[in-house]
GULUMLUM-131902 format. One record per residue (C-alpha): residue number from 1; residue in three letters; chain; x, y, z. Coordinates in steps of 0.1 Angstrom, whole numbers, always signed. Layout:
N
> i; aa; ch; u; v; w
> NUM; ALA; A; X; Y; Z
...
This chain:
151
> i; aa; ch; u; v; w
> 1; MET; A; +457; +142; -173
> 2; THR; A; +441; +171; -192
> 3; LEU; A; +405; +171; -203
> 4; VAL; A; +398; +188; -236
> 5; ASN; A; +363; +198; -248
> 6; PHE; A; +354; +183; -282
> 7; LYS; A; +338; +207; -306
> 8; LYS; A; +323; +197; -340
> 9; PRO; A; +337; +215; -370
> 10; ALA; A; +315; +243; -382
> 11; ASP; A; +312; +228; -417
> 12; HIS; A; +299; +194; -402
> 13; VAL; A; +266; +185; -417
> 14; VAL; A; +242; +165; -396
> 15; PHE; A; +217; +143; -414
> 16; ASN; A; +186; +138; -393
> 17; SER; A; +170; +106; -402
> 18; PRO; A; +142; +89; -383
> 19; PHE; A; +166; +60; -380
> 20; SER; A; +196; +80; -368
> 21; GLY; A; +202; +72; -332
> 22; LEU; A; +180; +41; -333
> 23; MET; A; +205; +19; -315
> 24; GLU; A; +213; +47; -290
> 25; ASN; A; +176; +52; -282
> 26; PHE; A; +171; +14; -278
> 27; PHE; A; +198; +11; -252
> 28; ARG; A; +195; +44; -233
> 29; ASP; A; +183; +46; -197
> 30; SER; A; +148; +59; -205
> 31; LEU; A; +140; +25; -218
> 32; LEU; A; +137; +15; -181
> 33; THR; A; +104; +31; -175
> 34; ARG; A; +86; +34; -142
> 35; GLU; A; +76; -2; -144
> 36; HIS; A; +112; -13; -141
> 37; ALA; A; +127; +15; -120
> 38; SER; A; +130; +15; -83
> 39; PHE; A; +101; +32; -65
> 40; VAL; A; +106; +58; -37
> 41; PRO; A; +73; +72; -24
> 42; ALA; A; +69; +109; -19
> 43; VAL; A; +67; +119; +18
> 44; ASN; A; +49; +147; +36
> 45; ILE; A; +58; +153; +73
> 46; SER; A; +38; +177; +94
> 47; GLU; A; +36; +187; +130
> 48; GLU; A; +5; +194; +151
> 49; GLU; A; +3; +203; +188
> 50; SER; A; -3; +167; +199
> 51; LYS; A; +15; +147; +172
> 52; PHE; A; +36; +144; +141
> 53; ASN; A; +21; +131; +108
> 54; VAL; A; +40; +111; +81
> 55; GLU; A; +22; +106; +48
> 56; LEU; A; +37; +83; +21
> 57; SER; A; +22; +83; -14
> 58; ALA; A; +20; +47; -25
> 59; PRO; A; -9; +42; -49
> 60; GLY; A; -16; +7; -61
> 61; PHE; A; -3; -9; -29
> 62; VAL; A; -25; -28; -4
> 63; LYS; A; -22; -27; +34
> 64; SER; A; -3; -61; +35
> 65; ASP; A; +24; -47; +12
> 66; PHE; A; +38; -25; +39
> 67; LYS; A; +61; -32; +68
> 68; ILE; A; +67; -6; +96
> 69; GLU; A; +93; -11; +122
> 70; LEU; A; +107; +10; +150
> 71; ASN; A; +142; +3; +161
> 72; LYS; A; +156; +25; +189
> 73; ASN; A; +147; +60; +175
> 74; VAL; A; +145; +51; +138
> 75; LEU; A; +111; +45; +121
> 76; THR; A; +116; +24; +90
> 77; VAL; A; +88; +20; +64
> 78; SER; A; +92; -5; +36
> 79; GLY; A; +69; -20; +10
> 80; GLU; A; +70; -46; -17
> 81; HIS; A; +45; -46; -46
> 82; LYS; A; +38; -71; -74
> 83; THR; A; +13; -68; -102
> 84; GLU; A; +6; -89; -132
> 85; LYS; A; -13; -76; -163
> 86; GLU; A; -24; -96; -192
> 87; VAL; A; -36; -80; -224
> 88; LYS; A; -53; -100; -252
> 89; GLU; A; -60; -84; -286
> 90; GLU; A; -77; -100; -316
> 91; VAL; A; -67; -87; -350
> 92; LYS; A; -77; -104; -383
> 93; GLU; A; -83; -139; -369
> 94; LYS; A; -52; -138; -348
> 95; THR; A; -50; -134; -310
> 96; PHE; A; -21; -115; -296
> 97; THR; A; -13; -119; -259
> 98; ARG; A; +10; -98; -238
> 99; LYS; A; +17; -105; -202
> 100; GLU; A; +36; -79; -181
> 101; PHE; A; +49; -83; -146
> 102; ASN; A; +57; -53; -124
> 103; TYR; A; +77; -55; -92
> 104; GLY; A; +85; -26; -69
> 105; SER; A; +99; -21; -35
> 106; PHE; A; +110; +7; -13
> 107; HIS; A; +127; +14; +20
> 108; ARG; A; +125; +47; +39
> 109; SER; A; +139; +55; +73
> 110; PHE; A; +132; +85; +96
> 111; THR; A; +149; +95; +128
> 112; LEU; A; +122; +104; +152
> 113; PRO; A; +124; +136; +172
> 114; GLU; A; +125; +134; +210
> 115; GLY; A; +92; +134; +227
> 116; VAL; A; +74; +109; +204
> 117; ASN; A; +54; +83; +223
> 118; ALA; A; +66; +51; +206
> 119; GLU; A; +39; +30; +223
> 120; THR; A; +10; +47; +206
> 121; ILE; A; +22; +51; +170
> 122; ASP; A; -7; +44; +146
> 123; ALA; A; -8; +37; +109
> 124; LYS; A; -35; +34; +83
> 125; TYR; A; -36; +31; +45
> 126; GLU; A; -63; +48; +26
> 127; ASN; A; -67; +60; -10
> 128; GLY; A; -31; +53; -19
> 129; ILE; A; -17; +72; +11
> 130; LEU; A; +0; +56; +41
> 131; ASN; A; -7; +78; +71
> 132; ILE; A; +15; +73; +102
> 133; ALA; A; +6; +92; +134
> 134; LEU; A; +34; +98; +158
> 135; PRO; A; +17; +111; +190
> 136; LYS; A; +38; +133; +213
> 137; LYS; A; +44; +124; +249
> 138; GLU; A; +24; +144; +273
> 139; LYS; A; +45; +170; +290
> 140; GLU; A; +47; +167; +327
> 141; LYS; A; +25; +194; +341
> 142; GLN; A; +44; +219; +361
> 143; ALA; A; +26; +245; +381
> 144; ASP; A; +33; +280; +370
> 145; SER; A; +31; +292; +405
> 146; ARG; A; +33; +273; +438
> 147; ALA; A; +34; +281; +475
> 148; ILE; A; +67; +277; +492
> 149; THR; A; +66; +268; +529
> 150; ILE; A; +90; +284; +552
> 151; SER; A; +106; +261; +577
């Protein structure tokens, strides 16, 4: 099978009407705005001397919307969010009511590096940011120098 590029003839006149493409615009993907699209929160991951930090940007959620699980060495963060908005407007003795529902959910998984102390993982949600602290295990202290006894 051969693919051929289609080119419009040079003498083709395009009439730009405000109504041209109305049906195409009505059914195109951008109609599905953020309210209807799947949501994937932005993530920042940083490392300090004593821990790793994972920050997920999830504004509009509440603490109970999140679920954090650790299975073997994989940290999974998921969330589900539901909002309802009702707008009433009165125009010339008529009341117009519009009610919108918004549902969103996400699921993110991270493979943890070796050395994370799984027993002390901590999470908090504040100002639209979910912060997960992944403390590192304390390294076994090894003496830099030691005396060796001769037997």
